[in-house]
Backbone as JSON Lines, residues from 0, in Angstrom:
{"i":0,"aa":"M","n":[80.03,56.31,-42.52],"ca":[78.59,56.25,-42.34],"c":[77.95,55.32,-43.38]}
{"i":1,"aa":"K","n":[78.3,55.54,-44.66],"ca":[77.73,54.69,-45.71],"c":[78.11,53.23,-45.5]}
{"i":2,"aa":"R","n":[79.34,53.02,-45.07],"ca":[79.79,51.65,-44.84],"c":[78.98,51.01,-43.72]}
{"i":3,"aa":"S","n":[78.69,51.76,-42.68],"ca":[77.9,51.23,-41.56],"c":[76.5,50.85,-42.02]}
{"i":4,"aa":"I","n":[75.9,51.69,-42.83],"ca":[74.55,51.4,-43.33],"c":[74.58,50.17,-44.22]}
{"i":5,"aa":"K","n":[75.57,50.1,-45.09],"ca":[75.67,48.94,-45.98],"c":[75.88,47.66,-45.18]}
{"i":6,"aa":"L","n":[76.71,47.71,-44.16],"ca":[76.92,46.53,-43.32],"c":[75.64,46.13,-42.59]}
{"i":7,"aa":"L","n":[74.88,47.12,-42.13],"ca":[73.61,46.84,-41.48],"c":[72.66,46.13,-42.44]}
{"i":8,"aa":"F","n":[72.55,46.65,-43.67],"ca":[71.69,46.03,-44.67],"c":[72.14,44.62,-44.99]}
{"i":9,"aa":"M","n":[73.43,44.43,-45.15],"ca":[73.93,43.1,-45.49],"c":[73.69,42.11,-44.34]}
{"i":10,"aa":"S","n":[73.88,42.56,-43.12],"ca":[73.62,41.65,-42.01],"c":[72.13,41.34,-41.9]}
{"i":11,"aa":"F","n":[71.3,42.33,-42.22],"ca":[69.86,42.11,-42.25],"c":[69.51,41.03,-43.26]}
{"i":12,"aa":"L","n":[70.04,41.17,-44.47],"ca":[69.74,40.19,-45.51],"c":[70.31,38.83,-45.18]}
{"i":13,"aa":"L","n":[71.51,38.81,-44.7],"ca":[72.12,37.54,-44.34],"c":[71.26,36.83,-43.31]}
{"i":14,"aa":"S","n":[70.82,37.57,-42.34],"ca":[70.06,36.94,-41.27],"c":[68.68,36.48,-41.72]}
{"i":15,"aa":"I","n":[68.08,37.18,-42.66],"ca":[66.75,36.78,-43.11],"c":[66.79,35.72,-44.2]}
{"i":16,"aa":"Y","n":[67.7,35.85,-45.13],"ca":[67.59,35.06,-46.35],"c":[68.66,34.01,-46.59]}
{"i":17,"aa":"S","n":[69.64,33.86,-45.73],"ca":[70.67,32.89,-46.04],"c":[70.47,31.54,-45.38]}
{"i":18,"aa":"F","n":[69.61,31.46,-44.39],"ca":[69.37,30.21,-43.7],"c":[67.9,29.86,-43.8]}
{"i":19,"aa":"S","n":[67.59,28.61,-43.53],"ca":[66.2,28.18,-43.58],"c":[65.78,27.65,-42.23]}
{"i":20,"aa":"Y","n":[64.71,28.17,-41.71],"ca":[64.13,27.66,-40.47],"c":[62.89,26.86,-40.81]}
{"i":21,"aa":"A","n":[62.8,25.66,-40.25],"ca":[61.64,24.81,-40.51],"c":[60.38,25.42,-39.92]}
{"i":22,"aa":"D","n":[60.52,26.26,-38.9],"ca":[59.35,26.85,-38.25],"c":[58.67,27.92,-39.11]}
{"i":23,"aa":"C","n":[59.37,28.49,-40.06],"ca":[58.78,29.53,-40.91],"c":[58.04,28.86,-42.06]}
{"i":24,"aa":"P","n":[56.81,29.29,-42.31],"ca":[56.0,28.62,-43.34],"c":[56.52,28.87,-44.75]}
{"i":25,"aa":"S","n":[56.33,27.87,-45.61],"ca":[56.62,28.06,-47.03],"c":[55.35,28.6,-47.68]}
{"i":26,"aa":"V","n":[55.5,29.18,-48.85],"ca":[54.35,29.8,-49.51],"c":[54.22,29.3,-50.94]}
{"i":27,"aa":"D","n":[53.0,29.31,-51.43],"ca":[52.69,28.99,-52.82],"c":[52.05,30.23,-53.41]}
{"i":28,"aa":"P","n":[52.71,30.92,-54.34],"ca":[52.16,32.17,-54.86],"c":[50.83,32.01,-55.59]}
{"i":29,"aa":"A","n":[50.47,30.79,-55.97],"ca":[49.2,30.57,-56.67],"c":[48.06,30.23,-55.7]}
{"i":30,"aa":"S","n":[48.38,30.07,-54.44],"ca":[47.38,29.71,-53.44],"c":[46.48,30.9,-53.1]}
{"i":31,"aa":"P","n":[45.18,30.65,-52.89],"ca":[44.29,31.75,-52.47],"c":[44.72,32.41,-51.16]}
{"i":32,"aa":"G","n":[45.45,31.71,-50.33],"ca":[45.92,32.27,-49.06],"c":[47.33,32.84,-49.13]}
{"i":33,"aa":"F","n":[47.82,33.05,-50.36],"ca":[49.2,33.5,-50.53],"c":[49.54,34.77,-49.77]}
{"i":34,"aa":"C","n":[48.72,35.78,-49.86],"ca":[49.06,37.08,-49.26],"c":[49.35,36.95,-47.77]}
{"i":35,"aa":"D","n":[48.46,36.32,-47.05],"ca":[48.66,36.15,-45.61],"c":[49.85,35.24,-45.32]}
{"i":36,"aa":"A","n":[50.0,34.18,-46.11],"ca":[51.11,33.24,-45.9],"c":[52.45,33.91,-46.17]}
{"i":37,"aa":"F","n":[52.52,34.72,-47.21],"ca":[53.78,35.39,-47.55],"c":[54.15,36.42,-46.48]}
{"i":38,"aa":"K","n":[53.16,37.16,-46.01],"ca":[53.42,38.12,-44.92],"c":[53.91,37.38,-43.68]}
{"i":39,"aa":"A","n":[53.26,36.28,-43.34],"ca":[53.65,35.5,-42.16],"c":[55.06,34.92,-42.31]}
{"i":40,"aa":"S","n":[55.35,34.41,-43.49],"ca":[56.66,33.83,-43.74],"c":[57.76,34.89,-43.65]}
{"i":41,"aa":"S","n":[57.53,36.02,-44.28],"ca":[58.52,37.11,-44.25],"c":[58.73,37.62,-42.83]}
{"i":42,"aa":"A","n":[57.65,37.8,-42.1],"ca":[57.75,38.26,-40.71],"c":[58.47,37.22,-39.85]}
{"i":43,"aa":"C","n":[58.22,35.95,-40.12],"ca":[58.86,34.88,-39.37],"c":[60.38,34.9,-39.56]}
{"i":44,"aa":"Y","n":[60.83,34.99,-40.81],"ca":[62.27,35.04,-41.05],"c":[62.87,36.27,-40.4]}
{"i":45,"aa":"C","n":[62.22,37.39,-40.52],"ca":[62.7,38.63,-39.92],"c":[62.82,38.48,-38.4]}
{"i":46,"aa":"A","n":[61.77,38.02,-37.76],"ca":[61.76,37.88,-36.3],"c":[62.71,36.79,-35.82]}
{"i":47,"aa":"S","n":[62.86,35.73,-36.59],"ca":[63.72,34.62,-36.19],"c":[65.17,35.05,-36.03]}
{"i":48,"aa":"Y","n":[65.55,36.03,-36.8],"ca":[66.94,36.48,-36.78],"c":[67.12,37.8,-36.04]}
{"i":49,"aa":"N","n":[66.04,38.32,-35.44],"ca":[66.11,39.56,-34.68],"c":[66.77,40.7,-35.45]}
{"i":50,"aa":"T","n":[66.44,40.83,-36.73],"ca":[67.08,41.84,-37.55],"c":[66.41,43.2,-37.45]}
{"i":51,"aa":"L","n":[65.16,43.23,-37.13],"ca":[64.41,44.48,-36.95],"c":[63.62,44.37,-35.67]}
{"i":52,"aa":"P","n":[63.24,45.5,-35.09],"ca":[62.33,45.43,-33.95],"c":[61.07,44.67,-34.35]}
{"i":53,"aa":"K","n":[60.52,43.91,-33.42],"ca":[59.41,43.0,-33.72],"c":[58.29,43.65,-34.52]}
{"i":54,"aa":"G","n":[57.86,44.84,-34.16],"ca":[56.78,45.5,-34.88],"c":[57.11,45.83,-36.32]}
{"i":55,"aa":"K","n":[58.39,46.03,-36.62],"ca":[58.78,46.38,-37.98],"c":[58.9,45.16,-38.89]}
{"i":56,"aa":"C","n":[58.97,43.98,-38.32],"ca":[59.05,42.77,-39.14],"c":[57.75,42.5,-39.9]}
{"i":57,"aa":"A","n":[56.68,43.14,-39.5],"ca":[55.41,43.0,-40.21],"c":[55.31,44.0,-41.36]}
{"i":58,"aa":"N","n":[56.28,44.86,-41.5],"ca":[56.26,45.9,-42.53],"c":[56.91,45.38,-43.8]}
{"i":59,"aa":"M","n":[56.08,44.88,-44.71],"ca":[56.58,44.29,-45.95],"c":[57.33,45.3,-46.81]}
{"i":60,"aa":"T","n":[56.87,46.54,-46.8],"ca":[57.54,47.58,-47.57],"c":[58.96,47.78,-47.07]}
{"i":61,"aa":"L","n":[59.13,47.81,-45.76],"ca":[60.46,47.99,-45.18],"c":[61.37,46.81,-45.51]}
{"i":62,"aa":"I","n":[60.86,45.6,-45.39],"ca":[61.66,44.42,-45.71],"c":[62.1,44.47,-47.17]}
{"i":63,"aa":"Y","n":[61.17,44.77,-48.07],"ca":[61.5,44.83,-49.5],"c":[62.52,45.92,-49.8]}
{"i":64,"aa":"K","n":[62.29,47.11,-49.24],"ca":[63.21,48.22,-49.5],"c":[64.61,47.92,-48.98]}
{"i":65,"aa":"M","n":[64.71,47.29,-47.84],"ca":[66.03,46.95,-47.31],"c":[66.73,45.91,-48.19]}
{"i":66,"aa":"M","n":[65.97,44.94,-48.69],"ca":[66.55,43.94,-49.58],"c":[67.11,44.6,-50.83]}
{"i":67,"aa":"V","n":[66.3,45.4,-51.48],"ca":[66.7,46.01,-52.75],"c":[67.79,47.06,-52.54]}
{"i":68,"aa":"A","n":[67.69,47.83,-51.46],"ca":[68.72,48.83,-51.18],"c":[70.08,48.17,-50.93]}
{"i":69,"aa":"S","n":[70.06,47.03,-50.3],"ca":[71.31,46.34,-49.98],"c":[71.98,45.72,-51.19]}
{"i":70,"aa":"L","n":[71.19,45.14,-52.06],"ca":[71.76,44.38,-53.17],"c":[71.51,44.99,-54.54]}
{"i":71,"aa":"G","n":[70.74,46.05,-54.61],"ca":[70.59,46.78,-55.86],"c":[69.39,46.42,-56.71]}
{"i":72,"aa":"S","n":[68.86,45.23,-56.56],"ca":[67.7,44.83,-57.36],"c":[67.05,43.6,-56.73]}
{"i":73,"aa":"L","n":[65.81,43.37,-57.1],"ca":[65.12,42.17,-56.63],"c":[65.82,40.92,-57.15]}
{"i":74,"aa":"Q","n":[66.25,40.94,-58.4],"ca":[66.95,39.79,-58.98],"c":[68.18,39.43,-58.15]}
{"i":75,"aa":"R","n":[68.99,40.42,-57.82],"ca":[70.21,40.14,-57.05],"c":[69.88,39.66,-55.64]}
{"i":76,"aa":"A","n":[68.85,40.25,-55.02],"ca":[68.45,39.82,-53.68],"c":[67.97,38.37,-53.71]}
{"i":77,"aa":"C","n":[67.2,38.03,-54.73],"ca":[66.69,36.66,-54.84],"c":[67.78,35.66,-55.22]}
{"i":78,"aa":"D","n":[68.74,36.09,-56.01],"ca":[69.88,35.23,-56.32],"c":[70.68,34.93,-55.05]}
{"i":79,"aa":"W","n":[70.73,35.89,-54.17],"ca":[71.55,35.81,-52.96],"c":[70.94,34.96,-51.86]}
{"i":80,"aa":"Q","n":[69.63,35.0,-51.7],"ca":[68.97,34.27,-50.61],"c":[68.99,32.77,-50.89]}
{"i":81,"aa":"R","n":[68.78,31.96,-49.85],"ca":[68.9,30.51,-49.99],"c":[67.66,29.74,-49.54]}
{"i":82,"aa":"N","n":[66.57,30.41,-49.25],"ca":[65.38,29.71,-48.76],"c":[64.54,29.11,-49.87]}
{"i":83,"aa":"T","n":[64.61,29.68,-51.06],"ca":[63.88,29.19,-52.22],"c":[64.78,29.35,-53.43]}
{"i":84,"aa":"T","n":[64.3,28.92,-54.59],"ca":[65.04,29.25,-55.81],"c":[64.88,30.74,-56.06]}
{"i":85,"aa":"A","n":[65.78,31.29,-56.84],"ca":[65.69,32.72,-57.16],"c":[64.37,33.02,-57.86]}
{"i":86,"aa":"Q","n":[63.93,32.14,-58.75],"ca":[62.69,32.4,-59.48],"c":[61.48,32.36,-58.56]}
{"i":87,"aa":"E","n":[61.46,31.44,-57.6],"ca":[60.36,31.41,-56.63],"c":[60.31,32.7,-55.82]}
{"i":88,"aa":"C","n":[61.46,33.17,-55.42],"ca":[61.56,34.42,-54.67],"c":[61.02,35.59,-55.5]}
{"i":89,"aa":"I","n":[61.42,35.66,-56.76],"ca":[60.93,36.73,-57.65],"c":[59.43,36.61,-57.84]}
{"i":90,"aa":"D","n":[58.95,35.4,-58.09],"ca":[57.5,35.19,-58.24],"c":[56.75,35.64,-56.99]}
{"i":91,"aa":"D","n":[57.26,35.28,-55.82],"ca":[56.6,35.66,-54.57],"c":[56.49,37.18,-54.44]}
{"i":92,"aa":"W","n":[57.61,37.87,-54.62],"ca":[57.58,39.33,-54.47],"c":[56.76,40.0,-55.57]}
{"i":93,"aa":"N","n":[56.85,39.5,-56.81],"ca":[56.05,40.08,-57.88],"c":[54.56,39.84,-57.66]}
{"i":94,"aa":"C","n":[54.21,38.65,-57.22],"ca":[52.8,38.38,-56.91],"c":[52.32,39.28,-55.77]}
{"i":95,"aa":"Y","n":[53.15,39.44,-54.76],"ca":[52.78,40.28,-53.63],"c":[52.52,41.73,-54.08]}
{"i":96,"aa":"H","n":[53.43,42.27,-54.87],"ca":[53.32,43.68,-55.28],"c":[52.38,43.93,-56.46]}
{"i":97,"aa":"Y","n":[52.42,43.06,-57.46],"ca":[51.75,43.37,-58.73],"c":[50.61,42.44,-59.11]}
{"i":98,"aa":"G","n":[50.58,41.24,-58.56],"ca":[49.58,40.27,-58.99],"c":[49.94,39.74,-60.37]}
{"i":99,"aa":"G","n":[48.93,39.3,-61.1],"ca":[49.18,38.75,-62.43],"c":[49.42,37.26,-62.38]}
{"i":100,"aa":"M","n":[50.49,36.83,-63.04],"ca":[50.8,35.41,-63.12],"c":[52.23,35.14,-62.68]}
{"i":101,"aa":"T","n":[52.45,33.93,-62.21],"ca":[53.8,33.5,-61.87],"c":[54.55,33.19,-63.16]}
{"i":102,"aa":"S","n":[55.83,32.9,-63.03],"ca":[56.63,32.55,-64.2],"c":[56.19,31.23,-64.82]}
{"i":103,"aa":"T","n":[55.43,30.43,-64.07],"ca":[54.93,29.15,-64.59],"c":[53.5,29.26,-65.12]}
{"i":104,"aa":"G","n":[52.97,30.48,-65.17],"ca":[51.65,30.7,-65.75],"c":[50.48,30.54,-64.8]}
{"i":105,"aa":"Q","n":[50.73,30.43,-63.51],"ca":[49.64,30.32,-62.54],"c":[49.22,31.72,-62.07]}
{"i":106,"aa":"L","n":[47.92,31.88,-61.79],"ca":[47.44,33.15,-61.28],"c":[47.96,33.39,-59.87]}
{"i":107,"aa":"C","n":[48.48,34.56,-59.63],"ca":[48.91,34.93,-58.28],"c":[47.71,34.93,-57.35]}
{"i":108,"aa":"S","n":[47.88,34.37,-56.18],"ca":[46.83,34.31,-55.15],"c":[45.57,33.59,-55.63]}
{"i":109,"aa":"G","n":[45.68,32.83,-56.7],"ca":[44.54,32.11,-57.24],"c":[43.58,32.99,-58.02]}
{"i":110,"aa":"S","n":[43.79,34.3,-57.98],"ca":[42.87,35.23,-58.65],"c":[43.58,36.22,-59.56]}
{"i":111,"aa":"G","n":[44.89,36.31,-59.45],"ca":[45.65,37.28,-60.22],"c":[45.79,38.63,-59.53]}
{"i":112,"aa":"H","n":[45.2,38.76,-58.36],"ca":[45.24,40.04,-57.64],"c":[46.52,40.17,-56.82]}
{"i":113,"aa":"A","n":[47.0,41.4,-56.72],"ca":[48.15,41.71,-55.87],"c":[47.72,41.74,-54.41]}
{"i":114,"aa":"C","n":[48.67,41.65,-53.53],"ca":[48.38,41.7,-52.09],"c":[48.29,43.13,-51.58]}
{"i":115,"aa":"V","n":[48.94,44.05,-52.25],"ca":[48.95,45.45,-51.79],"c":[47.98,46.29,-52.58]}
């Protein structure tokens, strides 16, 4: 049972984060439109690979929890994916959840506010 769940999580991550589709938007965590762009980008990757039912691809909490549950930490999940650098991935998720500043000193979402 545990092996099946782990394989499901790994296939989910592989399908979302190991390839790059030109149709999915890129995001700038310092942009005022970051929150909507990041949600759209995450949902796009999820839907592009048919990893979750369509309605669940809009659930950012579910996507994040599956990533971290599969690989153990945000750092490991971001190291593993190939769509951005690991640091960009970490900045995106940290800006989405916590706001503040990116690793380069820019305000998240242009205001420092979190998306959630």
